[in-house]
N, C-alpha and C positions, 0 to 999 in steps of 0.2 A: 503494499500499500504507500501511496505517495502523499505526503503533506507539505505544505507551504505554509509558514507562519507569517501572518500580515499583522502587525501592530499588536503582537501580543496573542494573536488567535489562531490555532492551527487548523487549516482547511484541508480536507481531504479531496484530492483529484486523481483522475486517471487520464492517461493520453495513449492514443495508439493509432497508427496508419501514418501515411504520407499524402502530400498533396494539399488541396484547398482546406483550411481550417474551419471546423465547425464547433460550436460551442453550445451545449444543452443547459436548459434552466428549468427545474422542477418546481411545482407548486408546494404548498404548506404540507407539513407533515411526511410526505414522501421524500425519497433521496434520489441521487443519481442513479441508484439502482433500477429506477423506473426506465431508463434508457439503456438497460443491458442490451436489447435486441438492436437498436440502433449503434451502439459501441461495438457491437460483434460484426455486424454486416456492413456499416457505411465505412468502417476504418478499413476495408478492404480497396477503397477508392478516395478516401480523403484522410485528413488528420483530424480525428475526433477527440474533443476533451469533454469530459463529464465531471462535474464537481458537486460536492454536498454545502448547500447554502450553510451559513452560521447557525449552529443549534440544531442542525439536521443530520442525520445519519452520522456519519464518522467525524463530521467537523465539531469543535468546540463551540460552546455557546458565545454569543457575542454581549460583552458588557455593555456596548452601545445599543440603542433601539435599533430593531432591523428595519431598514427603509430601503426601498429600491436603489436610491443614490448609493447607499452602502455597498448593496450586493453589486451594483455596476462597477464601482471602484474596485471591490474584490475581484471581478472578472478582469480588469484592466491589468491588475497585480499579477493574478495568473497568467496573462498572455504575456506581459513583461518577462515573466520568470522564465517562459518557454519560447522566448525571443519571436513571440508572433505579433506582428505589426497590425493586421488586418483578419477578420474574421466574418463568417456568416452565424448569427444567433439564432437558435431554435428554443423557442419557449412553448411549454406545454401548460393550457389553462391560465392561471395567472401568472405563470411564468411568462407568458405571452406579453402581459403588460411590462414585466422587466425588460424583455428583447426590445419593445417598444422605447423605454426609458433609455436603453443602450444607444439607439439609433438617433434620439434626439439629444442626449447630452454627450456623447462619445463618438459622433460620427468619423471622426478622423479614424476610428478604429474598426468601423464596419465595412462589410461588402454587401450586406443584405440579411433578411431575416426570414424565418420560416416561423408561422404562429399556428399552433396546434390546438384548436379551441380556444383562442386567444381573445382577450377583451381590451378594449381602450378605456372603459369606465364601466362602472356597476349602476345600471339604471332601472332594473326590474325587479319588483318585489319578489319574485322567486330566488333570484341571485342574491340579494340582499339577505335573504334569510338563510340561504344556505351558508353563506360566508360568516353572517353573525353566529349562527349555531356552531360552526367550528371554532369561532374565538371563544365562545362561551364554554364549549365542552373542554378547550384546553385550559382555560383558567379556573375551571370548577375542579380540577383533578381528574377528569374523565379522558386523559389524553391516550391511554390504552385501549379504551373502547373505540375512540376516534381512530387510532392506528389500525386497529383491526379491521373496522368499517372501511376505510380507504384502501387498505391493501387489498382486502377481498374485491372490492369494486374494480380494481385496476389488474386483477390477476386473470390471466387466461389458463393456467396450469398451477397445479399445487406447489410446484417447485418456485415459480414466480411469486406465489403468494407467501411462502415461507421467506424468500429473499427479500421481498418488499416489507414485511412485517418485521424482521429483524433488525432492520433499519429504523423504521417509523417508530419502534417502541423506544429508539435511543433519543428523539428528538426532544428538545429542550421545551418546557411548557411555556415560558415567557416570550422565547423567540417565535414559536408557533403562533402564539396569540398575536404577538407584534405583526407577524407577516400577514395573519389574516385581516386584522384591523387596517393595516396600510392598504391592502388590497381593496377594503371595502370603499375606501374615500378616495383612491387614486383615478384621475382623470385628465387623459392627455388628448382626447378626442379633438378638441380646438386646435392641436399643433399638427395632427397628423398629415394636413396637406403641404407641410414643409419637407416632409420625408420624401426624397427621390430613389431612395434605394429600391431595388427589386424586392418584392414581398410575395411569400407564397402562404395564401391562408387556406388551412386544412380543417374542414369541421366534418365530424359525423352525421350521416345523413339522418339517423334516427336522435340526434341531438338538438331537438328542436328549441329548447331553451336558449341556446347559444347561436342560433342562426341569425338572429338580428345584430348580434355584436359582430359577426363576420361582415355582415353586409353594411354595417356601419362603417367598419373600417375599410372595406373595399371601395365604398362611396368616396372616402375622404383621401385615399392614396392611389394616385393614378397609376403609378407602376406597381400594380397588385394583381395577382391571379387568385381566384376563388374556386377551391375544389371541395367537392362532397366526395366521402367514402361511403359507400352503401353498406347496409347492414351493420353498422356499428354506432354507438352513441358517444360518449365524451372520451373514453378511455383508449383513445387511438394509438399511443405508443406501444403499448402491449397486446390489444386486441385486434389492431389491423396494421402490426408492424410491417408485413411485406408490402402493403400497398403504400404505406407512408415512406418506408425507405426507397422504393421506386420513384415516388414522387419527389423525395428529396435530392436523390441522384440525378433525375432528369433536370431538375430546377438549378441546381449548383452548377451543372456541366454546361448548361444552357449558357 
């Protein structure tokens, strides 16, 4: 296992492959283990970097409040350490918001982005309730229950479930709550039109609660491609990994 200490906090990351760099960003509670299929398959064609956000998986908790800007700074530190000047960033769910924040605040380090079920703001009652519930469960001592539920919903096999749960149970309660609460209030929609990088938007055809978010981003970013994957809801990296990897490969190579 590889670690990088950033301002006293040890972050876990993995790198594999050669070629165009891709950095993956996970949502709350989960860890970089959620991208195991991408790490294994896409590293045959690209340089793939996965990392655990502070207070998640094998990374140490953050004494500073966990914000998107802090996570972006950590990503830049990892890139500097690996001598990577620019990369595509791929964010899953709320990790997609961090990918957008990266494009907006560190454009000099970006090549483009892939958003998998990504959002630029939280504007529906359903999603507000889902994120608020996650924050409440984390703060009320029910993180183990949350870890089990999220790991199970993102698993395609029992082996995947065990791998995801092992890391999810290590998550820091304070950092998980901070990640959820920051996601709840984050809004970069009015800045999207300034993004000129190529963007791939990937959503599950059965993930209807998120379709409006994809359409909103697609509307504001001219250089974006909007794709649905059939027969899948939100958990695309694990449950539709073959099609996602195919789409990413085609997008990055183009």
